[in-house]
N, C-alpha and C positions, 0 to 999 in steps of 0.2 A: 405879159399877161396881167390882167387886173385881178383884184381880190376875188371878184365873183367867179371868174373863169377858173382860178386856182381852187376855190371851194368846190365847184362842180366836179373838177377832175379828181380831187382828193376823195370825194364821196363816191364817185364811180369806181375808183380803185378799191375802196373799202368794201363796197357791195360785191365787187368781183371776187375779192378774197373770201368773203363770208358765204357766197353762193357757189364758188368754184365755176363761175361762168365768165369766160374771157370777154374783154371789151376792146374797142379800137385803141391803138396807141394815141397818145395826146397829139402827136404831130399830124394826125389825119385832119384834125380841126384847127390845129395851131402849128403850121409848118415852120414858122419863124421863132418858135419858142427857144429860150436860152437855157443854159445849164442852171442859172440862178432861178429861172421859172421852175425847172424840174425839182430843185431842192426845196423850193417854196411849196410845191404840191406835196412832196414827201413829208415836210415838216407839218403841214396842215393835217395830213393823214395820221401822222403820229399823234397829234393833239386829239383827233377824233377817238383814237384807240384809248388814250389816257383818260379822256372824259367818260369812256365806257367802263373804266375800272382796271384796265390793263396796267402793267408796271414795266417801265423801261429797265432792262437788265444788262444791256450792252449794245455793241455795234458790230457791223461787218464792213470789211474792205474788199472791193472787187477790182477787176481789171488791173491786176498787179503785174501781169506779164507784158512784155513789150509787144509780142505778137497780137495780143487782144487789144492793146491800146491802138495799134495801127489799124486793126480791123474796124474799131469803133470810131476812128478819127478823133482820138483824144490823147493828150500827152501826160495824163496823170491818172491815178486810180479814182474810183468812186466809192461812195459809202452809203450805208443804210443803217437801220436800227433793229435791235432784237427786243422782243417783249417776253414776258413771263410765260405766255401760252405757246411760245415757239421753241421751248426747250424740251428735248426728248432724251430718255435714258438709253444707255447701251442695252441691246437686246429687245428693243421696242418693235412693235408691229404697227405700221401706219396704213391708213386707208388711202389708196391711190385716188379714189373718186373725190376725196376732200380737197384735192389740189387741181389746178387747171392743166398744168403741163410740167409735172415734177421731174427734176433731175438732181443729182448729188455731186458734190465736189469734195476733194480730200484736202484738209487744212490742219493748221495748228491754231488753238485758241489760247489767248493770253488772259489770265485772271489778274486784274489790277489790284495791287496791294496798298499802294499809296497814291494819292492824287497826282495825275500826270497832266501838266498844262504848261504851255509856253510857246513862244514864237520860233524857237530854235532847238526843239527837242531832238536828242541824239539817240542812237542805238544804246549807248551806255546808260542813259537816263531811263530808257524803256526797260532795260534789264533790271536796273535798280528798283524800279517801281512795280515790277511784276512779281506777284506772289507765286504763281505756278504757270507752267505751259502744259496744256492738255491736248492730246490728239482729238480731233473733232471732224465731223462731217457736216458740211453746210447743205441743207435742203434748199434748192432754189426753185422758183416757180415763175410763170409768166402770166400775170393777171391781164396784161394786154398782149395781143398776138405777136409772137416772135416774127412770123411772116404772115402778112395780112391775107386772109382767104380770098379776097376779091381782087386786090391790086397786086399781090405778090411782093409788096415792098417789105423789106426787113426793118424792124423797129430800130430807132437810133439810140445813141447813148442817153439823150435827154428823156426818151421814153422809158429806158431802163431805170434811170435815177428816179423818175416819177413813181415807178413801180417798186419803191423801196430797194433799189439796186438788185431786184429779183430775189431778195431774201424772203425765205418762208420758214426757216427753222434751223435748229442745230441739234445734232446728236453727239453727246459728249462721251469720250472714252473714260475709262476708270483710272488711268495712270496720271498722276500729277508729278511733273518733272520740275526740278529746280532749273531755271533758265541758264544758270551758270555752270551746271553740271552736265549739260548735253552739248554736242556740237550741232547746234540748231540748223545751220544751213545744210547739213548733210543728213538730217532726219529724212527717212524715205518711207514710202508706203506702197502697197500693192492692193488694188481694189478688185475683188472677185464678185461677179454676179452669177448666181446659179452655178457656181463651181468653175466658171471660166474667168480668166484674167481679162478685165476690160480696160484698166488704166493702171499706170504706175508713175511715180514721180519723186522728185527730191525737193525739199523745202527751199533750197537756194533759188528755185525758179520764181520765188516771190521776191522780186526786186533785188535779188542777190542775198537777202537775209530777211526772214519774216518780220523781225523787229522793226525794219525800215517802214513797213506798212503801218505799224502802230505809231511810229514817230510822225509819219505823214499825217495821219488822222489827228493826232494831238495838235500839230501845227495848224491844220485847217480849222479845227474847232476853236483854237485860240482866237482866230479872227472874228469869231462870233461870241466870244466871252464864255466859252464852254470848255470844261476839262473832262478827262477820263477819271471816274471816281472809283474808290476802293470797292471791291466786290463785283465790279462790272466785268463782263466777258467781251473780249475783242477778237473777232475772227480775222486773222491776218491776211487771208487771201489764198486762193487755191493753187496747188502745185500739180493738178491734173486737169484734163479737159472734163467737161460735164458728162455724166453718164445718165442715160434715160432710166426712169423708174416706171415699172408697169405692175399691175396686179399680178401676184404670184411670184414676184422676184424676191430672191434671198441674197443679201449682201454680206460679205465679210471683207473688212479692210484691215490688213495686217501691217502694223507699224513696227514690227519686230520688237525691239527692246521696250517700246512704249505701249505694247499690248495690241489687242484686237478690238475692233468695233463691229458688232453684228446687229443686223436689223432686217426687217422684211416689209413687203407691201402686200396688202390683201385687196 
């Protein structure tokens, strides 16, 4: 894709987010687009947001399970960005109509304490660079149709990456854990919606260890001359399937020793 095509798609996604009106996936018009094209659209969309006055506060990692990678025909995770207006507090109430097709995923968030950068970042280096691990809910959305209403075609991984890897926000828990004092792969959570258990999972579902996702992101960003900076939040990947969010839904996600995250949709 050329620069003009990338600009058009970035602005279409930006408008879709601001109006909560879905658009065609990029591959409808550009079926031969590449993953590099998708990240170029995402990067330009980020630039549009920053020019508007938004602040980059972190990153998300997705497609961390082998099953999801096989389903999307990809052999590595994907990533997106987090902005200051995408962070919500424990106990918040969100408006379902402000999103196109909202869902939530259960995750752990890493708060970076010292700059993390390099071509061979390891789990140990991630743990050393992490100030705290926080239970977190990722709010995901589809600014382009997950399944096209006319053709019935499901959007591809390049469409998802173009759409900021489906990232729409983060709800942070209150508990800040020292990454060295918890058995991170065995952190578990149970997600209740309206009193019913919808999903449960264990953090080892994220590549075997959630810190591996952060290491992967640091290595990928190194190729572009970018590092993970102190204070940034990194969502390490979901260890549950997505759960639909509807007006009137009340959620409670129980991380046991790491506390509860509660929120609702109106």
